[in-house]
MDAnalysis code that builds the backbone (N, CA, C; Angstrom):
import MDAnalysis as mda
import numpy as np

u = mda.Universe.empty(174, n_residues=58, atom_resindex=np.repeat(np.arange(58), 3), trajectory=True)
u.add_TopologyAttr("name", ["N", "CA", "C"] * 58)
u.add_TopologyAttr("resid", np.arange(1, 59))
u.add_TopologyAttr("resname", ["MET", "THR", "SER", "LYS", "PRO", "ALA", "ARG", "ASN", "VAL", "ALA", "ARG", "THR", "ALA", "ALA", "LEU", "ALA", "VAL", "GLY", "ALA", "ILE", "GLY", "SER", "ALA", "ALA", "ILE", "ALA", "ALA", "ALA", "TYR", "LEU", "TYR", "SER", "SER", "ARG", "ARG", "ARG", "GLU", "GLY", "ALA", "GLU", "HIS", "LYS", "GLY", "THR", "ALA", "PRO", "ALA", "ARG", "PRO", "PRO", "SER", "GLY", "GLU", "PRO", "PRO", "GLN", "THR", "ASP"])
u.atoms.positions = np.array([
    [31.350, -9.955, 200.920],
    [31.285, -11.564, 202.008],
    [32.774, -10.998, 202.832],
    [32.938, -11.750, 204.338],
    [33.770, -11.681, 205.520],
    [34.608, -12.612, 205.593],
    [35.737, -12.596, 206.059],
    [36.846, -13.594, 205.658],
    [36.618, -15.079, 207.097],
    [35.675, -14.361, 207.904],
    [35.211, -14.922, 208.996],
    [34.934, -16.704, 208.417],
    [33.861, -16.772, 207.615],
    [33.464, -17.822, 207.114],
    [34.519, -19.583, 206.940],
    [35.535, -18.249, 206.515],
    [36.899, -19.062, 205.452],
    [38.008, -20.012, 207.022],
    [38.160, -19.119, 207.487],
    [38.466, -19.288, 209.168],
    [37.754, -20.182, 209.108],
    [36.812, -20.787, 209.738],
    [36.313, -21.698, 210.438],
    [36.664, -23.220, 209.151],
    [35.833, -23.312, 207.874],
    [36.175, -23.756, 207.254],
    [37.554, -23.887, 208.198],
    [38.617, -23.297, 207.438],
    [40.394, -23.693, 207.767],
    [40.267, -24.345, 209.158],
    [39.567, -23.935, 209.913],
    [40.088, -24.636, 211.236],
    [39.386, -25.888, 211.141],
    [38.184, -26.214, 210.598],
    [38.007, -27.304, 210.718],
    [38.127, -28.039, 210.206],
    [38.800, -27.759, 209.193],
    [39.452, -29.066, 208.025],
    [41.143, -29.202, 208.921],
    [41.531, -28.837, 209.634],
    [42.838, -28.962, 210.394],
    [42.358, -30.253, 211.495],
    [41.248, -29.139, 211.959],
    [40.970, -30.541, 213.253],
    [40.233, -31.887, 212.415],
    [39.973, -32.456, 211.391],
    [39.435, -33.076, 210.794],
    [40.927, -33.714, 210.358],
    [41.589, -33.234, 210.142],
    [43.056, -33.522, 209.474],
    [44.172, -34.010, 210.646],
    [44.273, -33.685, 212.084],
    [44.610, -34.145, 213.172],
    [43.762, -35.660, 214.065],
    [42.549, -35.610, 213.722],
    [42.199, -36.339, 213.943],
    [41.960, -38.154, 212.862],
    [42.348, -37.657, 211.588],
    [42.606, -38.191, 210.906],
    [44.055, -39.315, 211.203],
    [44.730, -38.079, 211.314],
    [46.430, -38.546, 211.488],
    [46.256, -39.452, 212.826],
    [45.914, -39.212, 214.101],
    [45.708, -39.626, 215.425],
    [45.278, -41.005, 214.869],
    [43.834, -40.594, 213.696],
    [44.064, -42.591, 214.157],
    [44.233, -42.889, 213.519],
    [45.265, -42.917, 212.190],
    [46.210, -43.640, 211.844],
    [47.655, -44.392, 212.337],
    [48.086, -43.682, 213.258],
    [48.564, -43.446, 213.972],
    [48.821, -44.759, 215.198],
    [47.307, -44.631, 215.899],
    [46.652, -45.964, 216.505],
    [46.236, -47.513, 216.226],
    [45.824, -46.839, 215.108],
    [46.197, -47.882, 213.829],
    [47.039, -48.733, 213.778],
    [48.129, -48.249, 213.161],
    [49.444, -48.178, 212.859],
    [50.474, -49.354, 214.176],
    [49.999, -48.595, 215.677],
    [50.708, -49.023, 216.795],
    [49.479, -50.189, 217.318],
    [48.467, -50.163, 216.787],
    [47.651, -51.650, 217.174],
    [47.937, -52.798, 216.144],
    [48.462, -52.315, 215.506],
    [48.777, -53.168, 214.036],
    [50.158, -54.131, 214.097],
    [50.796, -53.197, 214.883],
    [52.015, -53.282, 215.200],
    [52.527, -54.778, 216.218],
    [51.671, -53.953, 217.435],
    [51.917, -55.031, 218.183],
    [51.126, -56.088, 218.689],
    [50.366, -56.099, 217.521],
    [49.714, -57.597, 217.115],
    [50.596, -58.136, 216.414],
    [51.187, -58.020, 214.964],
    [52.785, -58.861, 214.899],
    [53.671, -59.472, 215.589],
    [54.305, -58.490, 216.670],
    [54.677, -58.734, 217.297],
    [54.087, -59.893, 218.215],
    [53.392, -60.054, 218.971],
    [52.645, -60.709, 219.379],
    [52.396, -61.881, 219.154],
    [52.033, -61.874, 217.774],
    [51.385, -63.326, 216.789],
    [53.249, -64.277, 216.599],
    [53.761, -62.988, 216.714],
    [55.839, -63.654, 215.627],
    [56.096, -64.128, 216.832],
    [55.889, -63.733, 218.219],
    [55.775, -64.788, 219.780],
    [55.569, -66.156, 219.354],
    [54.453, -65.918, 219.581],
    [53.095, -67.328, 219.644],
    [53.918, -68.627, 218.427],
    [54.426, -67.592, 217.377],
    [55.179, -68.824, 216.436],
    [55.798, -69.688, 217.117],
    [56.925, -69.754, 217.921],
    [57.643, -70.157, 218.431],
    [58.456, -71.348, 219.054],
    [56.321, -71.592, 219.289],
    [55.889, -72.572, 220.430],
    [55.827, -73.671, 219.257],
    [56.001, -75.109, 220.231],
    [55.889, -75.845, 219.344],
    [54.468, -76.609, 219.345],
    [54.014, -76.921, 218.882],
    [52.444, -77.681, 218.639],
    [52.437, -79.071, 219.537],
    [51.214, -78.874, 220.263],
    [51.070, -80.095, 221.517],
    [51.055, -81.185, 220.495],
    [51.593, -82.515, 221.753],
    [51.603, -83.901, 220.695],
    [50.526, -84.796, 222.091],
    [49.802, -85.496, 221.034],
    [48.853, -85.867, 222.240],
    [49.500, -87.180, 223.567],
    [49.182, -86.617, 224.400],
    [50.110, -86.867, 226.002],
    [50.276, -88.851, 225.511],
    [48.806, -89.179, 225.506],
    [49.069, -90.988, 225.065],
    [50.411, -91.738, 223.698],
    [50.755, -90.500, 223.366],
    [52.220, -91.076, 222.464],
    [52.022, -91.553, 221.482],
    [50.854, -91.491, 221.279],
    [50.227, -92.223, 219.560],
    [50.479, -91.255, 218.121],
    [50.410, -91.958, 217.414],
    [51.081, -90.262, 216.087],
    [49.203, -89.443, 216.077],
    [50.234, -88.668, 215.552],
    [48.664, -88.106, 215.213],
    [48.066, -88.461, 213.909],
    [46.278, -87.905, 214.348],
    [45.614, -88.965, 213.214],
    [45.550, -86.944, 212.280],
    [46.056, -87.507, 210.708],
    [45.936, -87.166, 209.494],
    [44.614, -87.065, 208.163],
    [44.322, -86.731, 208.178],
    [43.677, -87.324, 206.987],
    [43.800, -87.422, 205.161],
])
């Protein structure tokens, strides 16, 4: 047997690992940016009724 198929398998595995790694980095970046946006919106106060009536609760 020749070593050419082994090199091809190694190259394919390296490309697969690189693709999975870059996808994981992109997912982590998107997750952290969404958390940051959510934290910015949590500081705002809820809207009150414009007429000054107390909010209705069940």
